N, C-alpha and C positions, 0 to 999 in steps of 0.2 A: 504495499499500499503506500503510494507516495503522498511523505511527509506535506504539513498544511504551508504552502507557501513556498513551495519549493519546486523548481522543474529540476528532471531527473536525465541525464547522457548517460547512455550506455556502452561501458568501455569491456570488452573481452568477458561478457559474464557478470560482471561486477556493476555499479553504477556511482555517478558522480551526482551530487545534489549542489544546487545553485539556487541562492534566496532569488526570486524573483524579483524584488524589489529593489536589490543591488546590480542586477545584470549590465545597464548602462555605466555603474562605476567599474564590473569586471573588463569590460570593453575599453575601459582606459588603463586599466593598468598598467606601469611601464617601469616598474622594480618590484624586485622579490627580496625578500630578506627568509632567511631560513631560519631555524632551528636547527643544532645538529643532530643530537642525539634523538634517534625515533623517525628521524626524516633522511638525514642523510646517511644515517651508520645504524645497523639493527642493534641494539642492545640488550634484548631479551636475555643473552647469556651471560652478558658482563655485569652492569649496574644492579639489575635483582638478585645476582648470585653474589655480589660483593657485598649487598645490604644482608642480605640472607647470612653469611658469614660472619660477618662482623657480629652480626645480632647473637649469635650461637656463641662465639669466641667472647664476648662481653661477659652473657649472662654466664657460661662456665666458670670465667676467672672469678666471679661475684659471688656465687650459691654453689661452685662445684656440682653443681647437674650438667649434664650432657643434654643438648635437645636438639633434634634433625633439624638441618637448614631446610627442610620443606618446612618447618613451623610456618616461617615466613615467606609464603605463596606470594604467586604472582595476583591473587585474588586482594589479600591484605596490600598490597604494595599500591595495586589501581585503587581500592576505595583510600588509601591516602591520597595519591595525587586527582583525586576526582575532585577533592576539596578546593583546589586552585592553591593549596598553597605549601605542597612540600615537589616543585620540583627538583629542589636542592636533596640531594639522596643521601648528605650528611643528617639532614631536619628528622628523613622518616626513622632512619635509625634512631636517632634520638626519641622520636615518638614513639618506638616499639618499644625501645627500651622503659623509658621511664612510667608507660603504662605496664607492661609486666612486671617489674620491682614494686612498682606502687601497690599489684596486686598478690604481694607477698605477704602469708600469713604474719600477723602481726606481731610474736615473738618473733621471727626471724626477722622481720626487718629490723626490730629491735636490736639484736646480733647484729644486723649486717651494718648498720648504722654508729653501734659501739667500736667496731674494731676498725669501720675506715676512721672514726673520730681520734683511735689508738695508734693509729700509725704518722709517721714521720711525715710530713707533706716533702712532696718532690715534685718539682715546675717540670720537668723532664715526664711525659706520660707513661713512655715507657717503666722506667724507674718507678713510678706512684704503682702505675697496676701492677708490677711486678713484684714491690714490696708488701700488696695485699693480696695475691692469690695462695699464698703458705697460710697465710690467718684465716682466709674464705674455706680453707678447706680444713681447717683445725676447728673455727668458730659457728660456722654454717652449717648443721646438717642437716645435707641433702635428704635423708631419710623422711626429715619433717616434713619436705613439702611433696610427697608420696610420689609413686610413680605415675609421668605422665604429666605432674601437674602442668607444666606451661603447655601442654597438649589441647587440656580441657579450657584455656583459658585463649585458644584463636576466636571461637566465636562471640566474646565477649570484646574482645580484640576490633574484630568488623565492627561491632555496635557504634563502640568509639569511636570511630571514624566518626559517624555522623555526628558526633561535637565539634568538629574541628573544622576550620575555614580556611579562606585564603591568608590569615597572617601565622600559618604553619607553627612554628614551634611555639611561636607565643601562645596559641589556641591552644597545644598540651598543656601547660602551666596553665592555663585559666581552667580548662575544665578537672584539671588533676588536686589544684591545689585551693580552685574557689566552690569545686562542691560543696554540695550541704551535707554537712556532718563532716568535715573534715578535720580533724583534730589538732590540737597545739603539737601534739607528739607527731602526730603524720606530716606535718608541714615541715617542723626543723628534721625529721628523715628524709624528705625530699628536698631541702633546701644543701644539705648534708651531702646525697647521694649527685645535685646538679654541679655542684663545687667538685667534688670528687672525679667527674669526667670531664669537667669543665668546659663545658659547651654552650654558647657557642664561640670557638675558636679554631686556631687553624693547625694542623700537623705538628705543630711545635712545642702545641699546648695541652690540646682535647686529646684524650682517648679515644671519641667517636671517631674524629677525622683522623686521628693516622691511624686507625685499624681498619675503618673502611678502605682508606688510599691506599695501604700499604696491599690491603688484597686485590684491590682494583688495579692498580699498577703494575703488581711483579717488582721484583728487585730493578732492573736496569732502568726500566720503565721512573720507577718513583724516582730515584736516585736524579735522572735527568730534570724531571720535574721539577722536584723539591728542594737538593742538592745537599739532600742527607741520604743519608746509608739508612735502610730499612733496619726497622728491629721486633717487629711480632712476626713478618713472615714474609720466608725468601722463597717463595714457589713462584709457579706461573701467574702470571697474572690472568684476572677475567678479562682484561682488554683483549686479549688474544682471541676470544670468543667472537669479536666482532666483525661485521661482514659489512662490506658497503649495499645500501641499500640503491642509491640514486647511479644511474645507469651514464657513463660518457654521453650515449644517443640524448638523453633525457639533455644536460648542459648541452649539447650540438642546436637541439628543439627551441632550447630557451633561449640560448644567444642570438639565435635568427632572428627572434621576434624583438627582443630588449636589449641584448648586447650586452659584452660582458661586465663594462663599467658600472651597469643598473643590475646589478647580483653579489649580496650580501649574506652574512651569519650574523643572527645574535643567539648568542647558548650561553649556558650558565655556568658552564663546564670549563675546563681548561684547556689552554691550547694543544702544549703538549699531545693529552691523550687523541686529540682530534686531529692533529695532523700526521700522528700514525698509524690511523686508519685512512686518513683521507690520502695522504701523501699529494701529489703535485695536479691532483683536483683542486688543490684550491687556488694555484696557480689560473684555473678558470675564473675567479673570483674577483672583484674590487678588492686589491691587499685595503685600502684604508676601509673597507666598510666590512671587516672583519671582528665582530666585537667577542670575547671571550672572558671569561672569570677577572684573569686577571686585570684588565680593562675597568671593570665594575669596579673591581677592589681599590685600587687606584684613585678612582672616583671617589667612592665614598670613603677613603680616607683622607683626602683634600677637604670635601663640603665638611665633613666633620671636623676636622681640625678648623675651619672657619666659620663653622656655627657652634662650635662648643660644645655639641652634643654629637651623639649616633646618627648617622646615617644610614638608613638603608635601600640600595638601589638595585637589588637584586629583583628578577620575576618575581610579580607580577608588576613593577614598578616598569615605567615602561623607558626608564634609559637607555636601555642598550637598543632597542628598536629604533630610537631617536637619534644614538649615537653613532649606530650603521647608517642611517641613511644621511646623513651630514655629507657623506662623500658621493654622495650622488647630484650634489646640488640641486635644481630644482627636477623633482618630479610630479608626475598628475596623479597618479595613485600607485601608492605601494603595496602588496599581499604580503601576508608575515604568514608564513606555512608551519604550522607548528603539529605537535603531538598530543598535546595535556590541556584540560582546561586554564592554567595558568598562561599558557601561551596566548590562550583567548581571551583571557582577561587583561592579558599586558597588551591587545591589539586594542582592545575598550577603552583602555585607560589611557591609550597615546589619541586615540578618537576623541574622546573629552577634551583633551589639550588643544582640539581644533584640526590635528592633522589625520589625511585622507589614509586611512589604511582597513584594510580589509583583512580577514583570515580566515585562512583553508586551513581545516582540519586535516590532519591524516591518521590511520587508523590499522591497516594491515598489520603493521609490526610490532603492535601493543602487546601482545597473549593473550587479550581480551577485546579481540576485535569488535564484536557484535556491541559489548556493553560500553566500548567508548564511542562508537558510531550514535550508538541511542544518546548518549552523554552529548555529541557534538550537537547533533539534530534538534535533541530539544531543548539545548541554549540559543537555539538561534543562531547556529554559526552562520558565515557568508558561503562558507563551501563545504562540503563534506565531500572529501575522494579517498580511495583506496591507499594509495600512495603518492608520494613527489613523483614517480614516473607515468602517473596518469595527467599529470598538471597540462604539459603541453599541448596536449590533444583537448582539454576541456578551453584553455585559452586559444587555440585556434579559431575552435567550433566559433566561438560568438565572437571574435574576430571577424569569420567570414561572414557571421549573420548580419554584422553591421553592416559589412560593407556592402 
């Protein structure tokens, strides 16, 4: 059944959907800003696996209990991302961990808090974590949790995502600490745990950020990206599982319509992992329109220093989109291609500032195709297509219609 307000285009057994009231704008598109992960690169076996591995690793260190990595499934991760606030996978690890550890029995929470407070503070995340692992094994009784305790929390974890929103990690804190009945003892435990994990912070301080990035990058890429040797994990990085989505022929057709000067990237990930997979395909895009996390962090630091308070320019803030399009000079209408509700919200925020943006949601490489497609359509996204490789045909079809 055709969603109300959309026109459909058949594409090799799949369908693309375009809002009828945006057809004229679509025909005027003369610039494209891609998200990277899930749009240009298939990350289903990289980022998601790094999330599940990081959660399992940290839980084992804090409780002494081994959990299956499959506990943090694609379904769980999708529900976090669906809120629009968890495009940053560190935030997803944080949200899952804080919920699961907050759900520990009160007696075990008390033990956990006691030994965390009793261990001398270490600035280095590896030293801090290592100094507590032995204490956890001695002081937190895994048997007190019961076999499969965390397995039984999956449904509750999924329901918990319904309390979260586009503020991401901040909404985790609000939902857990400010919930009715949260005792002073629980608030103290939560604060102690958060300080121990030292989140949000980068790989030089936070256990969450460091563990995730070491699992994701692997030894060589981690050292190349961050300039320090890995300490938690020295195996093969999950990034090795990534594969290109975008085809060279797709770029050929897009550049034939728009030109290379009007193609860019706005990503919440770091440049080195993206270059590792994309390689010389990056040379097909405008080099001044490639915005990755490093650029965002520099701008955050500069603005925070100038304003005297912390500034957050990460998605869904439109900074990366606006910064990328600066390289284009004048453009009539830019299309942002993303794979999450956070990407859709970012395009909406850019429009609120009077900028001519449309959003195309891609769903084929999400791991939960039908659910993501339905979310995009229910949210009224301007275009919904299987993958970036169908984009040239959609643009060409409506351009011919205009002529």
